[in-house]
C-alpha positions in Angstrom: 21.2 15.2 -12.6 18.6 12.5 -13.3 17.4 10.5 -10.3 17.8 7.1 -11.9 16.0 5.3 -9.1 12.9 7.5 -9.5 13.2 7.1 -13.3 13.3 3.3 -12.9 10.3 3.3 -10.6 8.2 4.9 -13.3 8.3 1.4 -15.0 5.9 -1.1 -13.3 8.5 -3.7 -14.1 11.3 -2.2 -12.1 11.1 -5.1 -9.6 12.0 -7.7 -12.3 15.4 -7.3 -14.0 14.4 -9.0 -17.3 11.0 -7.3 -17.6 12.6 -4.0 -16.8 15.2 -4.4 -19.5 12.4 -5.3 -22.0 10.4 -2.2 -21.0 13.4 0.1 -21.0 14.3 -1.0 -24.5 10.8 -0.4 -25.7 10.9 3.1 -24.2 14.4 4.0 -25.5 14.5 2.4 -29.0 12.1 2.7 -31.9 13.5 -0.5 -33.4 13.6 -4.0 -31.9 16.7 -4.7 -29.8 18.3 -8.1 -30.3 18.4 -10.7 -27.5 22.1 -10.4 -27.3 21.9 -6.6 -26.7 19.2 -7.1 -24.1 21.4 -9.8 -22.4 24.3 -7.3 -22.4 22.1 -4.7 -20.7 20.8 -7.2 -18.2 24.4 -8.1 -17.3 25.0 -4.4 -16.5 21.9 -4.2 -14.4 22.6 -7.5 -12.5 26.3 -7.1 -12.3 26.6 -10.6 -13.8 24.4 -12.1 -11.1 21.2 -14.0 -11.6 18.3 -11.6 -12.5 16.4 -12.8 -9.5 18.9 -11.1 -7.2 18.0 -7.7 -8.7 16.1 -5.2 -6.6 15.9 -1.5 -6.8 16.8 -1.2 -3.1 20.3 -2.6 -3.6 23.1 -0.4 -2.2 24.6 0.0 -5.6 21.3 0.2 -7.6 21.9 3.8 -8.5 25.4 3.0 -10.0 24.1 0.0 -11.9 21.2 1.9 -13.4 23.6 4.7 -14.5 25.9 2.3 -16.2 22.9 0.6 -17.8 21.6 3.9 -19.2 25.0 5.0 -20.4 25.5 1.8 -22.2 22.0 1.8 -23.7 22.3 5.4 -24.9 25.5 4.5 -26.7 24.0 1.7 -28.7 23.6 2.5 -32.4 19.9 1.7 -32.1 19.5 4.7 -29.8 21.3 6.9 -32.3 18.6 6.1 -34.9 16.0 7.5 -32.5 
């Protein structure tokens, strides 16, 4: 099973929710991802809270990252990869 915390830490931007989403999209998708898709992913990562409240040390960070990755991997843009 993938250690999603360690995976996220491979991105220098893991400390910033918005930057992390941008970098993750660049990593996963060969095509540009729309702002609305990125906002959707950001919502999963932040659980609807302000992006400034995101930190990888949150108690539920593992669960949030898993939901985020599951959602991203189901996007049609990923299927084109």
